[in-house]
C-alpha positions in Angstrom: 122.8 63.5 102.4 126.2 64.2 103.8 126.6 67.0 106.4 128.8 69.2 104.1 126.2 69.2 101.3 123.4 70.0 103.7 125.5 72.7 105.4 126.2 74.3 102.0 122.5 74.2 101.1 121.7 75.9 104.4 124.4 78.5 104.0 123.2 79.2 100.4 119.7 79.7 101.7 120.9 82.0 104.4 123.0 84.0 101.9 120.0 84.3 99.6 117.8 85.5 102.5 120.4 88.0 103.7 120.9 89.6 100.3 117.1 89.8 99.8 116.6 91.3 103.3 119.3 93.9 102.8 117.8 94.8 99.4 114.7 95.8 101.3 116.7 98.6 102.9 118.9 99.5 100.0 116.2 99.8 97.4 113.0 100.0 99.4 110.9 101.9 96.7 111.1 98.9 94.4 109.5 96.7 97.1 107.1 99.4 98.3 105.6 99.5 94.8 104.6 95.9 94.9 103.0 95.8 98.4 99.3 95.0 97.8 97.2 98.1 98.1 95.0 96.6 100.9 98.0 96.8 103.2 98.4 100.3 104.6 101.9 101.9 104.8 104.0 99.8 102.3 107.2 101.1 103.9 106.3 99.4 107.1 105.7 96.0 105.4 108.9 96.3 103.4 111.0 97.1 106.5 109.5 94.2 108.5 109.8 91.7 105.7 113.4 92.7 105.3 114.0 92.3 109.0 112.3 88.9 108.8 114.5 87.8 105.9 117.7 88.9 107.7 116.6 87.2 110.9 115.8 83.9 109.1 119.2 84.2 107.4 121.1 84.6 110.6 119.2 81.7 112.3 119.6 79.4 109.4 123.3 79.9 109.6 123.3 78.5 113.1 122.9 74.7 113.2 121.0 74.7 116.5 118.3 77.1 115.1 118.4 75.9 111.5 115.2 73.8 111.4 112.8 76.3 113.0 114.4 79.1 111.0 114.0 77.2 107.7 110.3 76.6 108.6 110.0 80.3 109.3 111.5 81.0 105.9 108.8 78.8 104.3 106.2 80.9 106.1 107.9 84.1 104.9 108.0 82.9 101.3 104.2 82.2 101.5 103.6 85.5 103.3 105.3 87.6 100.6 103.6 85.8 97.7 100.8 88.4 97.5 103.4 91.1 96.7 104.7 88.9 93.8 101.1 88.6 92.6 100.6 92.3 92.8 103.8 92.9 90.8 102.4 90.5 88.1 99.0 92.2 88.1 100.7 95.6 87.8 102.8 94.3 84.8 106.1 94.6 86.6 107.4 97.4 88.7 106.3 100.7 87.2 109.2 102.9 86.1 111.8 100.2 86.4 113.9 98.9 83.5 114.0 95.3 82.4 113.8 92.9 84.2 111.8 94.5 87.0 109.6 96.5 84.7 108.7 93.5 82.5 105.2 92.0 82.7 106.6 88.7 81.4 109.3 88.5 84.1 106.7 89.5 86.7 104.4 86.6 85.8 107.4 84.2 85.4 108.5 85.0 88.9 105.3 83.6 90.5 106.2 79.9 90.2 109.7 80.6 91.5 108.3 80.7 95.1 107.9 76.9 94.8 111.6 76.1 94.5 112.4 78.6 97.3 109.9 76.7 99.6 111.3 73.4 98.5 114.9 74.7 99.3 113.9 75.8 102.8 112.0 72.5 103.4 115.1 70.5 102.5 117.2 72.6 104.8 114.6 72.0 107.6 114.6 68.2 106.9 118.4 68.0 106.8 118.6 69.9 110.1 116.0 67.5 111.7 118.0 64.5 110.6 121.2 66.0 112.0 119.5 66.8 115.3 118.2 63.2 115.8 121.6 61.6 116.8 122.3 64.5 119.1 118.9 64.2 120.8 119.5 60.4 121.3 123.0 61.0 122.7 121.7 63.6 125.1 118.8 61.5 126.4 121.1 58.5 127.0 123.1 60.6 129.5 
Protein backbone atom coordinates (compact mmCIF):
# COMPACT_ATOMS: atom_id res chain seq x y z
CA UNK A 1 0.00 0.00 0.00
CA UNK A 2 1.36 3.43 -0.80
CA UNK A 3 2.36 5.75 2.02
CA UNK A 4 -0.35 8.33 1.33
CA UNK A 5 -3.13 5.75 1.58
CA UNK A 6 -1.75 4.25 4.78
CA UNK A 7 -1.30 7.75 6.22
CA UNK A 8 -4.92 8.62 5.37
CA UNK A 9 -6.06 5.38 7.00
CA UNK A 10 -4.06 6.20 10.15
CA UNK A 11 -5.28 9.80 10.31
CA UNK A 12 -8.85 8.58 9.82
CA UNK A 13 -8.48 6.19 12.76
CA UNK A 14 -6.91 8.95 14.85
CA UNK A 15 -9.81 11.28 14.03
CA UNK A 16 -12.36 8.58 14.89
CA UNK A 17 -10.68 7.94 18.25
CA UNK A 18 -10.38 11.66 18.98
CA UNK A 19 -14.08 12.28 18.35
CA UNK A 20 -15.04 9.22 20.41
CA UNK A 21 -12.72 10.28 23.23
CA UNK A 22 -14.00 13.85 23.33
CA UNK A 23 -17.59 12.54 23.34
CA UNK A 24 -16.83 10.81 26.65
CA UNK A 25 -16.40 14.28 28.18
CA UNK A 26 -19.14 16.08 26.24
CA UNK A 27 -21.91 13.52 26.84
CA UNK A 28 -20.61 11.39 29.72
CA UNK A 29 -24.05 10.27 30.97
CA UNK A 30 -24.69 8.31 27.76
CA UNK A 31 -21.48 6.37 28.35
CA UNK A 32 -21.96 6.01 32.11
CA UNK A 33 -25.28 4.26 31.53
CA UNK A 34 -23.62 1.45 29.55
CA UNK A 35 -20.73 0.70 31.89
CA UNK A 36 -21.32 -2.86 33.14
CA UNK A 37 -22.71 -2.84 36.65
CA UNK A 38 -19.88 -4.94 38.07
CA UNK A 39 -17.58 -1.94 37.59
CA UNK A 40 -17.91 0.58 40.38
CA UNK A 41 -17.99 4.29 39.60
CA UNK A 42 -19.01 4.44 35.92
CA UNK A 43 -17.83 8.07 35.68
CA UNK A 44 -14.27 6.94 36.44
CA UNK A 45 -14.31 4.35 33.63
CA UNK A 46 -15.88 6.79 31.16
CA UNK A 47 -13.25 9.45 31.86
CA UNK A 48 -10.34 7.03 31.60
CA UNK A 49 -11.59 5.34 28.45
CA UNK A 50 -12.02 8.81 26.95
CA UNK A 51 -8.46 9.71 27.95
CA UNK A 52 -7.23 6.42 26.45
CA UNK A 53 -9.02 7.10 23.16
CA UNK A 54 -7.62 10.63 22.95
CA UNK A 55 -4.11 9.38 23.79
CA UNK A 56 -4.32 6.65 21.13
CA UNK A 57 -5.55 9.23 18.63
CA UNK A 58 -2.62 11.55 19.31
CA UNK A 59 -0.06 8.75 19.17
CA UNK A 60 -1.51 7.24 15.98
CA UNK A 61 -1.17 10.64 14.33
CA UNK A 62 2.60 10.54 14.92
CA UNK A 63 4.36 8.15 12.51
CA UNK A 64 7.02 7.13 15.04
CA UNK A 65 4.45 5.97 17.60
CA UNK A 66 1.79 4.81 15.16
CA UNK A 67 2.33 1.05 15.44
CA UNK A 68 2.26 0.69 19.24
CA UNK A 69 -0.63 3.18 19.43
CA UNK A 70 -2.65 1.20 16.88
CA UNK A 71 -2.03 -1.96 18.90
CA UNK A 72 -3.15 -0.09 22.03
CA UNK A 73 -6.29 0.96 20.15
CA UNK A 74 -7.01 -2.72 19.41
CA UNK A 75 -6.70 -3.46 23.13
CA UNK A 76 -8.99 -0.52 23.87
CA UNK A 77 -11.63 -1.73 21.39
CA UNK A 78 -11.57 -5.13 23.10
CA UNK A 79 -11.65 -3.56 26.58
CA UNK A 80 -14.75 -1.44 25.90
CA UNK A 81 -16.66 -4.30 24.28
CA UNK A 82 -18.37 -5.24 27.58
CA UNK A 83 -19.99 -1.78 27.61
CA UNK A 84 -21.43 -2.46 24.16
CA UNK A 85 -22.74 -5.82 25.38
CA UNK A 86 -24.29 -4.09 28.41
CA UNK A 87 -25.94 -1.57 26.09
CA UNK A 88 -27.41 -4.40 24.02
CA UNK A 89 -28.62 -6.30 27.10
CA UNK A 90 -30.26 -3.10 28.36
CA UNK A 91 -32.05 -2.63 25.03
CA UNK A 92 -30.14 0.53 24.15
CA UNK A 93 -29.44 3.57 26.28
CA UNK A 94 -32.46 4.19 28.52
CA UNK A 95 -34.10 7.54 27.99
CA UNK A 96 -32.23 8.29 24.77
CA UNK A 97 -33.97 8.77 21.42
CA UNK A 98 -33.25 6.68 18.34
CA UNK A 99 -30.60 5.48 17.52
CA UNK A 100 -29.04 5.24 21.01
CA UNK A 101 -32.29 4.14 22.63
CA UNK A 102 -32.98 1.41 20.09
CA UNK A 103 -32.48 -2.24 21.07
CA UNK A 104 -32.01 -3.19 17.41
CA UNK A 105 -29.24 -0.62 16.98
CA UNK A 106 -27.65 -1.70 20.28
CA UNK A 107 -27.43 -5.33 19.11
CA UNK A 108 -26.34 -4.31 15.60
CA UNK A 109 -23.44 -2.34 17.10
CA UNK A 110 -21.80 -5.41 18.61
CA UNK A 111 -20.22 -6.76 15.41
CA UNK A 112 -18.99 -3.25 14.52
CA UNK A 113 -16.06 -3.76 16.90
CA UNK A 114 -14.60 -6.20 14.37
CA UNK A 115 -14.05 -3.63 11.58
CA UNK A 116 -12.61 -1.20 14.13
CA UNK A 117 -10.11 -3.83 15.24
CA UNK A 118 -9.27 -4.66 11.61
CA UNK A 119 -8.81 -0.95 10.87
CA UNK A 120 -6.38 -0.54 13.76
CA UNK A 121 -4.57 -3.76 12.79
CA UNK A 122 -4.06 -2.48 9.24
CA UNK A 123 -2.70 0.79 10.58
CA UNK A 124 -0.28 -1.14 12.80
CA UNK A 125 0.81 -3.38 9.90
CA UNK A 126 1.33 -0.42 7.56
CA UNK A 127 3.36 1.37 10.22
CA UNK A 128 5.50 -1.73 10.71
CA UNK A 129 6.19 -1.94 6.96
CA UNK A 130 7.12 1.73 6.84
CA UNK A 131 9.47 1.31 9.82
CA UNK A 132 11.44 -1.58 8.28
CA UNK A 133 13.38 0.46 5.69
CA UNK A 134 14.15 3.10 8.31
CA UNK A 135 15.42 0.43 10.73
CA UNK A 136 17.70 -1.09 8.05
CA UNK A 137 19.10 2.31 7.10
CA UNK A 138 19.82 3.13 10.74
CA UNK A 139 21.56 -0.19 11.41
CA UNK A 140 23.74 0.24 8.28
CA UNK A 141 25.29 3.40 9.75
